[in-house]
N, C-alpha and C positions, 0 to 999 in steps of 0.2 A: 659618374652618372650611373644610376641603376638601370638595368635593362628592364623592359616591359615584360610582364608575365607571358609565358608561352601560350600560344593559341592552339586550340584543337580544331580539326577539320571534320566536318560531317557532310557527306554528299557534295564535296567540292566547295562547301561554304565554310568560312572561317568563323569560329565562335570564341569569344573571350573565355579564358579559363576562369574557374570560380576563384574568388578572392580568398585569401587566407582567413582562417577563423579568427574573429576578434572576441576576446573575453573581457567583459566589464564586471568589475567586482564592487559590490556594495558592502561596505564595512561600517560597523558601529563606532569605529575608532574616531571618525570625524565628529560624530554626534557627542561623544564624550568631551572632545575639545570644545565644542559649542557650549556644552553645559558649564564646563570649568572656566572658560575664558570669554566666549561670545556673549552669553547672557549677562554676566556681570558688567561687561563693557557696554552693552546696550542700556543697562540700568543706569550706569554713571552718565552716559551720554544723554539719556532721557532727562535726568535731573538738571544737567547743564543746559539743555535746550529749553526746559521749563523756565529756568532763570533768565535765559536770553529772551524768550517770548514775553516774559513779564516786564522786561525793561526796554523793549523796543516797540516803536509805533510803525516801523517800516513793514509794508505789506509783504515784500519778498522775504525778508528775514523771518517774519512770523510764519509764513507758509513753509519755509525750509525747516524751521524748528518743529513745526507740527508733524512733519514726516518722520521725526525721530523720537517723539514722545510716546512712551509705551502704551498709555491708555487712550490714545486717540484712534478713532475708527479707521482713518485713511493713512495710518503710519506704516512704515516698513516693517516694524515688529509684528503688527497685526497681520500683514501679508505672510510673514514667516510662520506665524502661528497657524494660519489657515492652511498653508502648504504642509506643515507637519501633521495636522489632523487628517488632511486628505491622504497623505502618504501612509499614515497609520491605518486608515480604512482599507487601502489597497493591500497592505500587508496582511490584514485580517482576512480579506477575501482570499488571498493566496494561501493562508493557513487553512481556510475552509476547503479549498480545492485539494490541497495536499492531504488533509485528513480524510476526505472522501476517497482519495486514491488508495490510501493505506487500509482504512477500515470504515465502512459505511455504518453510521449510527446517528440517531437523532441528536445526540449531543454535539455533533459537528455543526448543527444549525446555529449554535451559539456564536461561532465565529462569524457567520453571516450576519446575525443580528448586531454583533459588536461593530462590524464594518458599517452597517447602516446607521448606527448611533453616531459613529465618528463622522460620517458624512453630514449628518444633521448638525453636529457640533461645528463642523467646518463652515457650513452654510450660515449658522448663527454668528460665528466669529466674523464673517464677512459682512453679513446684513445687519448684525446687531439687533436681532428681533427681540431678545430678552430685555433690552432697554425700554421697550414700549409697554412692558407688563407693569401694571400699577399694584402697589401693596394693598392687600385686603385688610391687614392689621397694621396699626402704628404708621399710618400713612405719612404723618408729619415727621416721623423719625427716618423711615426708609423711603424718602421721596423718589430717589433715582435707583433704588435697589429692591424694588418690590418683587422682582422675579425670584428672589431668594426664597420667599414663602411658597412659590410654586415648585422651585427646584428641589427643595428638601424632601417632600414626600415622593417626588418622581425618582430621585436618587435612591431613596430607601427601597422603593418598589423594584427598581432595576437591580439593586444589590441583592435583594432576596431572590429575584428571578435567576441571577447568575450563580447562586450558591451551588446547585448541582454541577454546573460546568466547572467551577473552580475545584470542587472536590474530586472530579474525575481527571483533572489535569495532573501532570507530574508536580510534586510538591514545590520544586524549585520554580517552575514556570508560574504556578498559581500565586506563589508569594511575590514574584516580581511584578506580575500584572496587578495584584492588589496594591503594592507599594506605589506603582506608577499612577494609578487612578486616585489613590489617597492623596498623593502630592498635588495632583491637578485640582481635585475637589477642595483641598485645604486652601489653596490659593483662590479658587473661583468663588467659594461660598464663605468660608470662615474669615479670611483676611478682608474680603470685600464687605462682609457684614460688619466687621469691626470698624472699617473705614467709614461705613454709612453712619454708625453710631457716633463716631468722632466728628464727622461733618455736621451732625445735628447739634452736638454740644458746643463745638469750637469753630465751626465754619470750614470752608474749603480753602485752607491755606497751604503752606509749604509742607506741613506734617501730613495733611490729607493726601497731597500729591505723592508723598513718600509711601503712604499705604498703598496707593494705586500702582506705583512702580513695583513695590514688593509683590502685590497680588499678581500682576502680569508676569513678573519674573518667575514666580513659583509655578504659575500655569505653564510657562514655556519649559521649565525644568521637567514638570510632570509629563507633558506630551512628548518631549524629546526622549525621556527615559522610556516611555512606552514604545517609541520607535526602535530604541535600542533592544528592548526585550523581544519585540516581534522579529527584528532582523536576526538576532542570535537564535531565536527559535527556528527560523527558516534555515539557518546554517546547520543547526543540530539535526534537522530533518532532511538535510541534504537536498533542499529544494533548489532547482535550477530552472531557468527560463530559456527556451530556444525559439527563435523567430524563424519562420519558414514560409514558403509560398504554399498555395493550395495543392500543388502536385506532391510536394514533400510531405505535407500533412496527410494526404490520402494514402501515401505509401507507408506511413508510419502507423503500425498497429497498436502503439502505445504500450507495448509490453517491454519491460526492462529485462536485461540479462539476468540470469540466475544469481550471479555474484553480486549484482547491484541490489537485488531483492534481499539477499542474505545480509548485506551491509545495512540496508534500511531496517531490517528487523533488529539488528544489533544496536543501532542508534536508538531506536524506540525503547529497547530493553534498558539501555543505560539511562535514558531520559526519565524513566519511571522510578529510578532509584531515589 
């Protein structure tokens, strides 16, 4: 049996000693495993559950199957996608705060804008707002995918808006962010657009469901990789979080030791290469 921690006495009163420090490590290692194994497994399960749903009239079985079909609004994969987008937004906000600590510049606001965009995407993933947008062109072709016509000019505008930010970032980080969003948009716009064309020509059969599973899987890969990029960026910037009460926060002047500041400068110098 372990002994209880020693107690301190102050003015005749006993006070419990402060607990040992607990370190929680967030690593991209598990996200890589999710991309390599988790997403393919969910895609296969989605196809199987689609077959089960199509061959069963039992309400309970159909409801259970719906929870694992990737392109269903109330499915577990949709919840995972929402959480990944929300996590990426918080990491973007963290990158903004870190950048402001290191060097205040207007370009840091791009991190803030990126975080807000990711929150909007997370909300849309949960509320499926884009599904209510009707096509302004080729309505009979893109009956349930009209939002693509709205998304394309918005995506192009946002891409142009972020060009100065990407040019100012270290080349490696800029390339990784570009790849992550390209993967996500390829699934969300290109594959879904092809699926819409197919459904117009051939109907919503098994092949169409395959397109939808592929679309959702690619989106999950893109947003998961974005989280990996942001986590690794936080690690390179030596970002750490410390939780404390108001007394400790007031006593902390926010200044890092000189050796930590030198280490931060060295990390940023290597990151720019």
